[in-house]
N, C-alpha and C positions, 0 to 999 in steps of 0.2 A: 239300235239293236245290239251293238257290241257291249254297250254299258249295261244293258239289261241282262245279257248273257253272263257277263262277269259278276254282276251282283248275285245272280241266281247260283252260279257255281261257287262263289265265295261263301254264300250262306250254306250251301250243301256241304262244302268242305268243313265248315265250322261245326255243322250238325253232326257229322260223322267223325270228328276229330277225337272224341273221347272214347271211341269204340276200341276195345282190345281185339284187333283183327286176328292175331295168332290163336287166341283163346276161342274166338268164334269159329274159325276154320277147323280147329281141332275138334271142338264139340260137335260141329255139324258133320264132320267126316266120321266120327265114331257113331253118331246117330244113323247116318246113312249106311254105314257098313253093317250096323245091327239090323237095319231094315232088310238089306240084301240077304244077310244070313237067315233072318226069320223067314223070308219069302222062299229061299232055296231049300231050307230044311223041312219046312212044314207044309209047303204047297199053298193052297188057298185056305186062309182062315180069317176070322174077323179081327184078330188082333193087329194085323198089318195095317188095316185102314184106321184103326184107333190110334196106333202109334204114329202114323203119318199125320193124322189130325193134330195130335198133341205136340209133335215136333214143329208143325207150322205155327201153332199158337205160341210155343216157347220162343221161336225166332222173332215173332212180332213183339212179345213182351221184352225180349232182349234189346231190340232196337228202341223201344219206348223208354226203357229204363236207362239206356245209354244216353239219351238226350236230356235227361233230367240233371240239373246242376245240384249236386248233393253237398255243396259247400256250406249250406245252412246248418248242416249237422255238426259243424265245428263248435257251435254255441252249446255250452253245457246245459242250459235250461231245456233246449229241444231234446237232447239225448235223454236227460233225466225224465222229462215228460213222456217220452215214448216208452221208457222202461216202467214207469209207474202205471201206465194203462195196462 
C-alpha cells in the first residue's frame, strides 16, 4: 500500500511540477476579485454566471496546457510548420 501511495504522489508531483503557481494564484485572485466586484456593483445579472463559467473553463485549460511537454517545439521544422499553416 505504501509503494502504491508513493508512486501516485510521485506521479502527481511530476504532473504539477511545470505549473507556474505564482502566476496561477495571481490570475485566479484577479479573476475572483473581478467577480466579487461585478456581483457587488451590479446586483443580479447574467454576466456573473457567464464569467464564472469561463473562469472555470480557463482553469481547466491552464492545467491541461501545463501538463503538455512543449520541448518538441525546439525543433525548427515544427515551428516553421506551425507558422506556415
